[in-house]
N, C-alpha and C positions, 0 to 999 in steps of 0.2 A: 375267675366266673367267664365264660364265654357269651358273648353278646354279639348278635348279627349288626352290620352296619347302619343298617335302620335303626336297631333297638339304641343303638349307642350313641347316634345322631338325636335321636328323639330325647335320648334321657340328657343328654349334653345342654342342648336349646332350654328343656324343661328347666335344671337345675339354673340358667340363666334369668330365665324370667321370674322362677321363686325366689332369687337373690334380688331381683327388683323389686319385687311387691313386698318381700321378707314376709309374707302370710301364705295360707294354704291355696290352691287357685283350684276352681271350677273349670273342670274339662272342657267345658265349652270356652272359656277363655282362653285355655293352653291351644286348642284348635284353630282359636282364632289367630293367634299369635303366631299360631309356628304354620297358617295358612292349610290346614286340614278340616274335615270335617268332626262336626263335635263327637261322633261316636268312631270315629277314626282316634281320637284322641283318648277316648275311654277305654278304649279296648286295649290299647298301648298302655295307659298306664296301670291297666291292671293287671295286665302280662307280668309289666314291671311290679306291681306290686306282689305278685305271687312269688318271687326271686328275690324278696325284702330290699328292693330299690326305692322303694316307693312307698306309705300309707296312707289309705283315707281315713275319712273321718265326716260323718253329718253333723252339719251346722243348722242349729234350729234358729229362725230368726228371732231377733233380741226383742225386749219388750217395747214397744212404740213403734213396732216397724212394720205392724199390721200383722193381718192372719197368712197363712203361708204354710206350705211344708217344707220340712229341712231338706238341705240341700248336701252334695255330696261334693268335697273339695280333697284336693290331693297334696301331699307333701311331702319332699325328699326324706331320705334315713341319708345317717354317716355313713353307711355302708356304700351308698350309691356314688359318694364323692372319694371315698376309698378304692369304690372299684378302676373307675374314669382315671385316677391316678395311677393304676398301675397299668392298667393298657395303654398309657400315654407312657408308660416305661417301656412296654415290651416294642413300642414302635418306633424307639429311636436308633438311629442312625448306625447301626454299629461298623457297618463298614466304613464310616466317613470316622467312625471315633478311631479306630483299630489305624487309617493311615496318619492321622492327627498326631496319636500317643508314639505311634512307631519315628515320627520325623521327631518329633518333641526330645523322645529317648536318646536319640541317634545324635543331635544337637549336644545333648547334655554329655553322651560319651566323647564326642570328638571334640568338644570345647574347654577339654581341662584346663590347659593354658589360656585361656583367655573368658572368663565364665561372665565378666564386665560387657564383654562383647555380646553375647548370648541375651545376658537380663537386658541390656539394651534394645535387642530388637523384639524382645516378650514384649517390654514397657508398651513400645511402639505401636502394638497389636491389641493389648488386652482392653482399653476401653471403647475398642469398634469393634468386639466381637458379642455376634448375635446369639450364637448354639451357647445356650447355659451353661452346658457339660462342658465345653472345650473351654470358654472364658474362665469356667473354675481351675480347669486344668493347667491353664497359663498362668491364672493368680496362683496356683500351689506350686507349679514352677519358679516362679520369682520369687516368690515368698521362701524356699528351700534356698536357692540359690545365693540370694543376700544372706541367708543365715550363714552357708558356707565362706562367703566373703570378707566375714565377719567373725571367723570361728577362733580367731586368737583373744580378742573382746570378750566373744561367749564365752571362752575357757576361764579369763579371768575372772568376768561376773556373775560365772556360777548358772549361765544361761544354758551352755554344755546338756547340764543334766535335764533340762526342759526337750532341747533336741534330742534325745532319746526314746522321748517318747512318741514321736512322730507314727511310728509304725502302728499304734493303736489303732485297731477295725472302728469301724463305725463314726457316726457325726461327731463325737466326742473330741477324735484324733483331729478331724479338719477344723473343728473351731478350736482348739488346744494351739493348731498351727499358727490360726490367724492373731491369738491373744500372744503369743509368744513374739509373733513379728511385731505387734503394737510395741511392746515395753523395749522393742529396738531404736526407738523414736529418741531414746535419751544417747544412745549411743555417738559417740563425736561422729566416727568414720563411718557414718551409717549414709550410702545411696541415698542423697536428698530428693534425687529425680523419684526413684523407688515409694521412696516414703509418702510423697505426695501426691502418685498415683495411685497407691496402696488407700491411704484416707480416703480420695476421692472414691474407691471401686467398695470398699469395704462391707457396706452395708449391702451394695446389690448381693457380695461374694456369699457374707452368711444370710443374705436372703434365699438364694438359690440352692445352697447346703441345705437348709432347711426344709426346703421343698421337693430337693429331687427324690424319685421312684426310688425302692432298693436296688434294683439292678444299676441303676446310674451310681448311686453312690456307694454301691459296693466296685465298680469300675474304677469309679474315682480314687478310692481308701486305696484301692491293688498298684493303682498309680500311682500315687504319693510313695509307697513302699519301692515299687521301684524306680523312682527318682532319685529316693535315699540313696538305693544301692548301688546305683549307676553311677554316684558322687562318690559313694565312699570306697568303690573299687579301687 
């Protein structure tokens, strides 16, 4: 769905106000909070309602509230949140993602003789990463490298069967990778520094994966497959 910049900003701010109040809002309240006139807020809310992003309802004064006419209030639909998430997914910096992705893949291809050094390099950056997608990509790469370094133990313990599922598309594969890595905490030769950072960052990773927009999730899933192919080549 296409929204003008003004409509999008208004909807984002309206959602923030609604989450704070947790009840339908009179347009005059919205206008006051956003620093616009009540009429401007009303017109914008009606426009968003036509697009299925907002719903209006008439509120009749309750018993004991005294005489008075019903008032009109607005609240967002689930579609509003979905549309904003979709638009956010379209705005992510694909150029930056392409550069970072290529850098990681080249490092994986060139570091075959010393994956432990590459793993240490990634671990030093992961906790400081602010970009959710890049953070997730480096976490994924760290998990895959750790699995590869423990390949002999994996073969003996049966974990290699789980490794074969990493190519699965979508969030299931990304979550399965984290679960598989979690099981490695019992392996004697596991990189303890990796596990320490993994346990401190896993909640953030899972939260990011669950909230990634469809385009970002697709990009991350394809990246996982490329990393696995680079290591397996």
